[in-house]
C-alpha positions in Angstrom: 161.8 72.7 -99.6 164.2 69.8 -98.9 162.6 66.8 -97.2 165.4 64.4 -96.5 168.2 65.1 -94.1 170.9 64.7 -96.8 169.1 67.3 -98.9 169.0 69.7 -95.9 172.7 69.2 -95.4 173.4 69.8 -99.0 171.5 73.2 -98.8 173.6 74.2 -95.7 176.8 73.1 -97.4 176.0 75.0 -100.6 175.1 78.1 -98.7 178.4 78.0 -96.9 180.3 77.5 -100.1 178.4 80.4 -101.7 179.6 82.7 -99.0 183.2 81.8 -99.7 182.8 82.0 -103.5 181.1 85.4 -103.3 183.9 86.8 -101.2 186.6 85.4 -103.5 184.7 86.7 -106.6 184.4 90.2 -105.1 188.1 90.1 -104.2 189.3 89.5 -107.8 186.8 91.9 -109.3 187.7 94.7 -106.9 191.4 94.1 -107.5 190.9 94.4 -111.3 188.8 97.6 -110.8 191.6 99.1 -108.6 194.3 98.4 -111.2 192.2 99.8 -114.1 191.3 102.9 -112.0 195.0 103.6 -111.1 196.1 103.1 -114.8 193.4 105.5 -116.0 194.5 108.0 -113.3 198.1 107.9 -114.7 199.5 106.4 -111.4 201.5 103.6 -113.1 203.7 102.7 -110.2 200.7 102.2 -108.0 199.0 100.3 -110.8 201.9 97.9 -111.2 202.0 97.3 -107.4 198.2 96.5 -107.3 198.7 94.4 -110.4 200.5 91.8 -108.2 197.5 91.8 -105.8 195.1 91.3 -108.7 197.2 88.4 -110.0 197.1 86.8 -106.6 193.3 87.2 -106.3 192.7 85.8 -109.8 195.0 82.9 -109.2 193.2 82.0 -106.0 189.9 82.1 -107.8 191.2 79.8 -110.5 192.8 77.5 -107.9 189.4 76.9 -106.2 187.8 76.5 -109.7 185.6 79.6 -109.2 186.8 80.6 -112.7 188.5 78.5 -115.3 192.2 78.4 -115.7 192.1 80.0 -119.2 189.7 82.6 -118.1 192.1 83.6 -115.3 195.0 83.7 -117.9 192.9 85.9 -120.1 192.0 88.3 -117.3 195.6 88.6 -116.2 196.7 89.2 -119.8 194.1 91.9 -120.4 194.8 93.9 -117.2 198.6 93.8 -117.8 198.1 94.9 -121.4 195.8 97.7 -120.1 198.5 99.0 -117.7 201.1 98.7 -120.5 199.0 100.6 -123.0 198.1 103.3 -120.5 201.7 103.8 -119.6 202.6 104.8 -123.2 
């Protein structure tokens, strides 16, 4: 357990940040799942619409350094490719 007051404050701060990070992580993961589910279900118009939401969630996660910039680019590339392949 933390003894000094600064260590106690760091614990509170990291707990608060964890809450925000977990919410942002869930947002981009759920957005990706939604796009993939729609593409598999042959609903390509809806998949393209939700692709925008997924891009937005991924970019926000990258902006706050929850995920790295190249990881975000890779995720966006893969889901767009998945929607494109499914449409054929």
